[in-house]
N, CA, C and O atoms as a GROMACS GRO file, in nm:
protein
  420
    1MET      N    1   9.207   6.554   9.660
    1MET     CA    2   9.208   6.565   9.808
    1MET      C    3   9.303   6.544   9.902
    1MET      O    4   9.413   6.574   9.856
    2GLU      N    5   9.309   6.500  10.031
    2GLU     CA    6   9.375   6.538  10.156
    2GLU      C    7   9.503   6.518  10.185
    2GLU      O    8   9.547   6.403  10.179
    3LYS      N    9   9.598   6.641  10.226
    3LYS     CA   10   9.674   6.592  10.294
    3LYS      C   11   9.710   6.519  10.410
    3LYS      O   12   9.645   6.564  10.505
    4LEU      N   13   9.780   6.432  10.443
    4LEU     CA   14   9.842   6.378  10.570
    4LEU      C   15   9.858   6.434  10.699
    4LEU      O   16   9.822   6.393  10.810
    5TYR      N   17   9.962   6.602  10.639
    5TYR     CA   18  10.026   6.590  10.752
    5TYR      C   19  10.081   6.784  10.688
    5TYR      O   20  10.166   6.795  10.600
    6TYR      N   21  10.027   6.886  10.741
    6TYR     CA   22  10.033   6.943  10.691
    6TYR      C   23  10.137   7.097  10.743
    6TYR      O   24  10.113   7.093  10.864
    7GLN      N   25  10.213   7.197  10.728
    7GLN     CA   26  10.315   7.251  10.751
    7GLN      C   27  10.265   7.422  10.788
    7GLN      O   28  10.183   7.504  10.747
    8LEU      N   29  10.354   7.416  10.871
    8LEU     CA   30  10.297   7.571  10.956
    8LEU      C   31  10.311   7.623  10.933
    8LEU      O   32  10.319   7.706  11.023
    9GLY      N   33  10.340   7.688  10.781
    9GLY     CA   34  10.340   7.818  10.702
    9GLY      C   35  10.186   7.728  10.658
    9GLY      O   36  10.092   7.802  10.687
   10GLU      N   37  10.146   7.623  10.612
   10GLU     CA   38  10.034   7.612  10.519
   10GLU      C   39   9.906   7.641  10.648
   10GLU      O   40   9.819   7.722  10.617
   11VAL      N   41   9.898   7.582  10.771
   11VAL     CA   42   9.815   7.604  10.808
   11VAL      C   43   9.789   7.775  10.820
   11VAL      O   44   9.691   7.845  10.795
   12ALA      N   45   9.916   7.802  10.868
   12ALA     CA   46   9.906   7.967  10.882
   12ALA      C   47   9.818   8.104  10.814
   12ALA      O   48   9.783   8.221  10.832
   13GLU      N   49   9.812   7.952  10.695
   13GLU     CA   50   9.765   8.056  10.515
   13GLU      C   51   9.606   7.996  10.578
   13GLU      O   52   9.538   8.079  10.639
   14MET      N   53   9.546   7.837  10.561
   14MET     CA   54   9.479   7.843  10.631
   14MET      C   55   9.359   7.934  10.691
   14MET      O   56   9.247   7.957  10.645
   15LEU      N   57   9.430   7.987  10.830
   15LEU     CA   58   9.412   8.072  10.906
   15LEU      C   59   9.353   8.154  10.839
   15LEU      O   60   9.231   8.162  10.827
   16SER      N   61   9.489   8.269  10.758
   16SER     CA   62   9.500   8.368  10.743
   16SER      C   63   9.577   8.410  10.920
   16SER      O   64   9.500   8.404  11.016
   17GLU      N   65   9.664   8.433  10.934
   17GLU     CA   66   9.714   8.414  11.078
   17GLU      C   67   9.870   8.375  11.016
   17GLU      O   68   9.904   8.295  10.930
   18SER      N   69   9.958   8.485  11.113
   18SER     CA   70  10.118   8.460  11.122
   18SER      C   71  10.158   8.319  11.185
   18SER      O   72  10.098   8.257  11.273
   19ALA      N   73  10.289   8.280  11.111
   19ALA     CA   74  10.325   8.104  11.146
   19ALA      C   75  10.296   8.157  11.333
   19ALA      O   76  10.212   8.104  11.405
   20SER      N   77  10.371   8.250  11.367
   20SER     CA   78  10.340   8.329  11.494
   20SER      C   79  10.292   8.266  11.583
   20SER      O   80  10.351   8.188  11.658
   21LEU      N   81  10.136   8.306  11.583
   21LEU     CA   82  10.048   8.331  11.601
   21LEU      C   83   9.980   8.132  11.622
   21LEU      O   84   9.955   8.071  11.726
   22VAL      N   85   9.972   8.094  11.502
   22VAL     CA   86  10.010   7.943  11.500
   22VAL      C   87  10.061   7.907  11.612
   22VAL      O   88  10.005   7.867  11.714
   23ARG      N   89  10.172   7.922  11.587
   23ARG     CA   90  10.280   7.813  11.680
   23ARG      C   91  10.249   7.860  11.825
   23ARG      O   92  10.258   7.777  11.915
   24TYR      N   93  10.211   7.996  11.856
   24TYR     CA   94  10.158   8.063  11.992
   24TYR      C   95  10.055   7.935  12.049
   24TYR      O   96  10.053   7.860  12.147
   25TRP      N   97   9.972   7.959  11.927
   25TRP     CA   98   9.823   7.875  11.971
   25TRP      C   99   9.848   7.685  12.031
   25TRP      O  100   9.798   7.648  12.137
   26SER      N  101   9.944   7.575  11.930
   26SER     CA  102   9.976   7.506  11.939
   26SER      C  103  10.005   7.508  12.055
   26SER      O  104   9.950   7.411  12.108
   27ASN      N  105  10.101   7.605  12.178
   27ASN     CA  106  10.200   7.578  12.306
   27ASN      C  107  10.092   7.587  12.336
   27ASN      O  108  10.058   7.474  12.370
   28ALA      N  109   9.967   7.688  12.350
   28ALA     CA  110   9.862   7.716  12.472
   28ALA      C  111   9.773   7.556  12.422
   28ALA      O  112   9.720   7.493  12.513
   29PHE      N  113   9.769   7.531  12.358
   29PHE     CA  114   9.681   7.452  12.377
   29PHE      C  115   9.671   7.317  12.298
   29PHE      O  116   9.602   7.266  12.209
   30SER      N  117   9.827   7.272  12.414
   30SER     CA  118   9.855   7.228  12.385
   30SER      C  119   9.732   7.046  12.411
   30SER      O  120   9.708   6.953  12.334
   31LYS      N  121   9.704   7.065  12.498
   31LYS     CA  122   9.579   6.942  12.528
   31LYS      C  123   9.533   6.908  12.389
   31LYS      O  124   9.503   6.805  12.328
   32TYR      N  125   9.539   7.026  12.367
   32TYR     CA  126   9.420   6.979  12.206
   32TYR      C  127   9.439   6.965  12.059
   32TYR      O  128   9.357   6.939  11.971
   33VAL      N  129   9.642   7.003  12.049
   33VAL     CA  130   9.710   7.051  11.980
   33VAL      C  131   9.838   6.920  11.967
   33VAL      O  132   9.935   6.922  12.043
   34LYS      N  133   9.828   6.864  11.913
   34LYS     CA  134   9.987   6.799  11.877
   34LYS      C  135  10.053   6.770  11.776
   34LYS      O  136  10.084   6.655  11.744
   35PRO      N  137  10.078   6.856  11.724
   35PRO     CA  138  10.151   6.819  11.579
   35PRO      C  139  10.298   6.777  11.644
   35PRO      O  140  10.379   6.800  11.734
   36VAL      N  141  10.255   6.664  11.483
   36VAL     CA  142  10.406   6.556  11.479
   36VAL      C  143  10.517   6.654  11.469
   36VAL      O  144  10.501   6.775  11.453
   37ARG      N  145  10.652   6.581  11.482
   37ARG     CA  146  10.725   6.698  11.462
   37ARG      C  147  10.849   6.623  11.370
   37ARG      O  148  10.892   6.521  11.422
   38ASN      N  149  10.896   6.651  11.274
   38ASN     CA  150  10.947   6.598  11.110
   38ASN      C  151  11.088   6.539  11.171
   38ASN      O  152  11.100   6.542  11.294
   39ALA      N  153  11.224   6.469  11.067
   39ALA     CA  154  11.316   6.456  11.162
   39ALA      C  155  11.392   6.604  11.167
   39ALA      O  156  11.460   6.618  11.269
   40LYS      N  157  11.393   6.698  11.088
   40LYS     CA  158  11.422   6.910  11.147
   40LYS      C  159  11.367   6.874  11.226
   40LYS      O  160  11.442   6.776  11.228
   41GLY      N  161  11.293   6.850  11.313
   41GLY     CA  162  11.223   6.899  11.387
   41GLY      C  163  11.135   7.031  11.361
   41GLY      O  164  11.159   7.101  11.460
   42ASN      N  165  11.043   7.101  11.278
   42ASN     CA  166  10.938   7.110  11.228
   42ASN      C  167  10.828   7.088  11.243
   42ASN      O  168  10.793   6.976  11.206
   43ARG      N  169  10.771   7.136  11.273
   43ARG     CA  170  10.616   7.112  11.248
   43ARG      C  171  10.541   7.049  11.178
   43ARG      O  172  10.556   7.065  11.057
   44GLN      N  173  10.441   6.961  11.221
   44GLN     CA  174  10.344   6.842  11.087
   44GLN      C  175  10.269   6.860  11.106
   44GLN      O  176  10.298   6.934  11.199
   45TYR      N  177  10.144   6.863  11.104
   45TYR     CA  178   9.974   6.958  11.196
   45TYR      C  179   9.846   6.823  11.067
   45TYR      O  180   9.839   6.822  10.944
   46ARG      N  181   9.798   6.767  11.131
   46ARG     CA  182   9.695   6.649  11.065
   46ARG      C  183   9.623   6.751  11.094
   46ARG      O  184   9.663   6.853  11.151
   47MET      N  185   9.475   6.720  11.044
   47MET     CA  186   9.381   6.794  10.961
   47MET      C  187   9.267   6.812  11.099
   47MET      O  188   9.170   6.887  11.094
   48GLU      N  189   9.302   6.725  11.219
   48GLU     CA  190   9.172   6.717  11.347
   48GLU      C  191   9.286   6.871  11.387
   48GLU      O  192   9.228   6.980  11.383
   49ASP      N  193   9.487   6.873  11.435
   49ASP     CA  194   9.507   6.968  11.437
   49ASP      C  195   9.450   7.095  11.426
   49ASP      O  196   9.428   7.169  11.521
   50VAL      N  197   9.417   7.131  11.262
   50VAL     CA  198   9.384   7.199  11.182
   50VAL      C  199   9.244   7.193  11.229
   50VAL      O  200   9.230   7.286  11.308
   51GLU      N  201   9.174   7.150  11.222
   51GLU     CA  202   9.053   7.171  11.217
   51GLU      C  203   9.000   7.233  11.435
   51GLU      O  204   8.890   7.269  11.477
   52VAL      N  205   9.085   7.224  11.485
   52VAL     CA  206   9.115   7.288  11.599
   52VAL      C  207   9.107   7.384  11.641
   52VAL      O  208   9.023   7.444  11.709
   53LEU      N  209   9.259   7.421  11.576
   53LEU     CA  210   9.283   7.555  11.503
   53LEU      C  211   9.214   7.637  11.530
   53LEU      O  212   9.215   7.719  11.621
   54LYS      N  213   9.076   7.596  11.360
   54LYS     CA  214   9.001   7.683  11.344
   54LYS      C  215   8.875   7.725  11.450
   54LYS      O  216   8.788   7.811  11.446
   55GLN      N  217   8.906   7.633  11.533
   55GLN     CA  218   8.809   7.609  11.672
   55GLN      C  219   8.893   7.784  11.739
   55GLN      O  220   8.832   7.888  11.765
   56ILE      N  221   8.995   7.767  11.745
   56ILE     CA  222   9.060   7.844  11.801
   56ILE      C  223   9.063   7.981  11.787
   56ILE      O  224   9.027   8.068  11.866
   57HIS      N  225   9.119   7.989  11.654
   57HIS     CA  226   9.057   8.137  11.562
   57HIS      C  227   8.925   8.162  11.562
   57HIS      O  228   8.899   8.282  11.561
   58PHE      N  229   8.814   8.075  11.565
   58PHE     CA  230   8.727   8.143  11.569
   58PHE      C  231   8.717   8.157  11.743
   58PHE      O  232   8.696   8.265  11.799
   59LEU      N  233   8.725   8.102  11.773
   59LEU     CA  234   8.704   8.150  11.959
   59LEU      C  235   8.739   8.278  11.982
   59LEU      O  236   8.670   8.356  12.047
   60VAL      N  237   8.865   8.309  11.920
   60VAL     CA  238   8.956   8.430  11.981
   60VAL      C  239   8.862   8.472  11.877
   60VAL      O  240   8.742   8.470  11.908
   61LYS      N  241   8.894   8.509  11.762
   61LYS     CA  242   8.895   8.621  11.716
   61LYS      C  243   8.798   8.648  11.678
   61LYS      O  244   8.806   8.771  11.682
   62GLU      N  245   8.690   8.623  11.636
   62GLU     CA  246   8.537   8.661  11.584
   62GLU      C  247   8.477   8.670  11.717
   62GLU      O  248   8.453   8.785  11.753
   63LYS      N  249   8.439   8.550  11.820
   63LYS     CA  250   8.366   8.637  11.924
   63LYS      C  251   8.443   8.695  12.048
   63LYS      O  252   8.383   8.714  12.154
   64GLY      N  253   8.569   8.721  12.034
   64GLY     CA  254   8.655   8.789  12.150
   64GLY      C  255   8.672   8.721  12.256
   64GLY      O  256   8.672   8.790  12.358
   65LEU      N  257   8.693   8.574  12.274
   65LEU     CA  258   8.754   8.497  12.369
   65LEU      C  259   8.913   8.494  12.381
   65LEU      O  260   9.011   8.467  12.312
   66THR      N  261   8.871   8.551  12.552
   66THR     CA  262   9.096   8.532  12.607
   66THR      C  263   9.092   8.423  12.498
   66THR      O  264   9.021   8.407  12.399
   67LEU      N  265   9.209   8.344  12.559
   67LEU     CA  266   9.268   8.213  12.547
   67LEU      C  267   9.211   8.116  12.672
   67LEU      O  268   9.189   7.995  12.675
   68GLU      N  269   9.195   8.228  12.783
   68GLU     CA  270   9.114   8.167  12.887
   68GLU      C  271   8.962   8.091  12.823
   68GLU      O  272   8.932   7.972  12.806
   69GLY      N  273   8.894   8.210  12.801
   69GLY     CA  274   8.743   8.196  12.820
   69GLY      C  275   8.792   8.069  12.671
   69GLY      O  276   8.716   7.972  12.668
   70ALA      N  277   8.884   8.069  12.580
   70ALA     CA  278   8.846   7.964  12.442
   70ALA      C  279   8.892   7.849  12.536
   70ALA      O  280   8.804   7.770  12.501
   71ALA      N  281   8.969   7.773  12.635
   71ALA     CA  282   8.984   7.671  12.678
   71ALA      C  283   8.894   7.614  12.716
   71ALA      O  284   8.874   7.497  12.684
   72ARG      N  285   8.818   7.681  12.792
   72ARG     CA  286   8.717   7.632  12.875
   72ARG      C  287   8.584   7.615  12.806
   72ARG      O  288   8.513   7.530  12.859
   73GLN      N  289   8.533   7.675  12.702
   73GLN     CA  290   8.464   7.669  12.604
   73GLN      C  291   8.513   7.540  12.534
   73GLN      O  292   8.470   7.433  12.577
   74LEU      N  293   8.627   7.540  12.398
   74LEU     CA  294   8.660   7.406  12.392
   74LEU      C  295   8.668   7.259  12.488
   74LEU      O  296   8.660   7.143  12.446
   75SER      N  297   8.688   7.311  12.641
   75SER     CA  298   8.671   7.142  12.752
   75SER      C  299   8.546   7.145  12.764
   75SER      O  300   8.504   7.034  12.795
   76ALA      N  301   8.440   7.248  12.748
   76ALA     CA  302   8.296   7.232  12.760
   76ALA      C  303   8.216   7.162  12.673
   76ALA      O  304   8.118   7.094  12.701
   77GLY      N  305   8.269   7.184  12.559
   77GLY     CA  306   8.174   7.116  12.464
   77GLY      C  307   8.302   7.128  12.274
   77GLY      O  308   8.222   7.195  12.209
   78LYS      N  309   8.330   7.123  12.251
   78LYS     CA  310   8.353   7.052  12.086
   78LYS      C  311   8.311   7.029  11.965
   78LYS      O  312   8.341   7.028  11.846
   79ALA      N  313   8.222   7.010  12.053
   79ALA     CA  314   8.142   7.003  11.926
   79ALA      C  315   8.015   7.096  11.845
   79ALA      O  316   7.973   7.107  11.730
   80ALA      N  317   7.986   7.150  11.977
   80ALA     CA  318   7.880   7.249  11.903
   80ALA      C  319   8.005   7.471  11.879
   80ALA      O  320   7.974   7.590  11.872
   81VAL      N  321   8.118   7.398  11.878
   81VAL     CA  322   8.202   7.519  11.870
   81VAL      C  323   8.236   7.424  11.735
   81VAL      O  324   8.337   7.434  11.665
   82SER      N  325   8.152   7.352  11.720
   82SER     CA  326   8.255   7.313  11.513
   82SER      C  327   8.183   7.314  11.516
   82SER      O  328   8.204   7.399  11.602
   83LYS      N  329   8.016   7.301  11.509
   83LYS     CA  330   7.930   7.330  11.424
   83LYS      C  331   7.914   7.473  11.419
   83LYS      O  332   7.839   7.531  11.340
   84GLN      N  333   7.984   7.528  11.502
   84GLN     CA  334   7.960   7.665  11.419
   84GLN      C  335   8.037   7.742  11.358
   84GLN      O  336   8.006   7.836  11.284
   85VAL      N  337   8.181   7.689  11.398
   85VAL     CA  338   8.294   7.649  11.288
   85VAL      C  339   8.236   7.664  11.087
   85VAL      O  340   8.238   7.742  10.992
   86ARG      N  341   8.181   7.494  11.134
   86ARG     CA  342   8.146   7.457  11.036
   86ARG      C  343   8.047   7.530  10.910
   86ARG      O  344   8.059   7.535  10.788
   87VAL      N  345   7.923   7.595  11.033
   87VAL     CA  346   7.841   7.700  10.925
   87VAL      C  347   7.916   7.808  10.890
   87VAL      O  348   7.925   7.846  10.773
   88LEU      N  349   7.985   7.874  11.008
   88LEU     CA  350   8.056   8.048  10.920
   88LEU      C  351   8.129   8.012  10.808
   88LEU      O  352   8.123   8.087  10.710
   89ASP      N  353   8.233   7.860  10.801
   89ASP     CA  354   8.238   7.804  10.672
   89ASP      C  355   8.214   7.846  10.580
   89ASP      O  356   8.248   7.941  10.509
   90SER      N  357   8.127   7.740  10.580
   90SER     CA  358   7.959   7.717  10.459
   90SER      C  359   7.955   7.863  10.409
   90SER      O  360   8.015   7.893  10.306
   91LEU      N  361   7.859   7.991  10.510
   91LEU     CA  362   7.805   8.109  10.494
   91LEU      C  363   7.929   8.176  10.412
   91LEU      O  364   7.892   8.227  10.306
   92LYS      N  365   8.059   8.185  10.436
   92LYS     CA  366   8.174   8.185  10.359
   92LYS      C  367   8.206   8.148  10.237
   92LYS      O  368   8.216   8.233  10.148
   93ALA      N  369   8.222   8.055  10.220
   93ALA     CA  370   8.198   8.015  10.088
   93ALA      C  371   8.057   8.088  10.041
   93ALA      O  372   8.087   8.177   9.961
   94ILE      N  373   7.942   8.085  10.058
   94ILE     CA  374   7.850   8.115   9.914
   94ILE      C  375   7.905   8.238   9.869
   94ILE      O  376   7.946   8.265   9.756
   95ARG      N  377   7.900   8.341  10.016
   95ARG     CA  378   7.956   8.499   9.987
   95ARG      C  379   8.012   8.435   9.915
   95ARG      O  380   7.972   8.432   9.798
   96ALA      N  381   8.093   8.381   9.944
   96ALA     CA  382   8.219   8.415   9.789
   96ALA      C  383   8.203   8.408   9.659
   96ALA      O  384   8.253   8.486   9.578
   97GLN      N  385   8.071   8.232   9.610
   97GLN     CA  386   8.006   8.245   9.525
   97GLN      C  387   7.924   8.323   9.435
   97GLN      O  388   7.920   8.329   9.312
   98LEU      N  389   7.839   8.402   9.558
   98LEU     CA  390   7.722   8.481   9.530
   98LEU      C  391   7.849   8.629   9.481
   98LEU      O  392   7.801   8.706   9.397
   99VAL      N  393   8.001   8.664   9.531
   99VAL     CA  394   8.036   8.739   9.505
   99VAL      C  395   8.082   8.717   9.262
   99VAL      O  396   8.064   8.789   9.164
  100GLU      N  397   8.130   8.604   9.283
  100GLU     CA  398   8.131   8.566   9.224
  100GLU      C  399   8.030   8.552   9.060
  100GLU      O  400   8.050   8.535   8.940
  101VAL      N  401   7.930   8.571   9.143
  101VAL     CA  402   7.810   8.582   9.044
  101VAL      C  403   7.732   8.686   8.965
  101VAL      O  404   7.675   8.697   8.857
  102LYS      N  405   7.769   8.781   9.111
  102LYS     CA  406   7.756   8.912   9.076
  102LYS      C  407   7.823   9.026   9.054
  102LYS      O  408   7.776   9.140   9.062
  103LYS      N  409   8.019   8.973   9.007
  103LYS     CA  410   8.073   9.004   8.886
  103LYS      C  411   8.104   8.909   8.733
  103LYS      O  412   8.205   8.881   8.668
  104SER      N  413   7.997   8.890   8.725
  104SER     CA  414   7.979   8.753   8.617
  104SER      C  415   7.827   8.838   8.531
  104SER      O  416   7.785   8.786   8.428
  105LEU      N  417   7.788   8.911   8.563
  105LEU     CA  418   7.669   9.003   8.565
  105LEU      C  419   7.672   9.164   8.459
  105LEU      O  420   7.575   9.240   8.460
   0.00000   0.00000   0.00000
């Protein structure tokens, strides 16, 4: 079952990035990522925010775009970027399964 909110550290772990980079991306892409603050002031991310951060991660780290380029890609068509991210996630999962099969042989 999916959680309703994810802490900054959990999101950073999902993306394999530092918490400071995720915080920076949240501030730089405030149009798309809107974390909720709890009573202590800590950021809490919804799954929609995590998906956008995954898209940003893909555009910046995988495709090598600048932050401005990533912002343009997101504004031009989030659906296309989302599809690419889902395909990449599926391929990574398949690879992990194949590695497990290879280990068991």
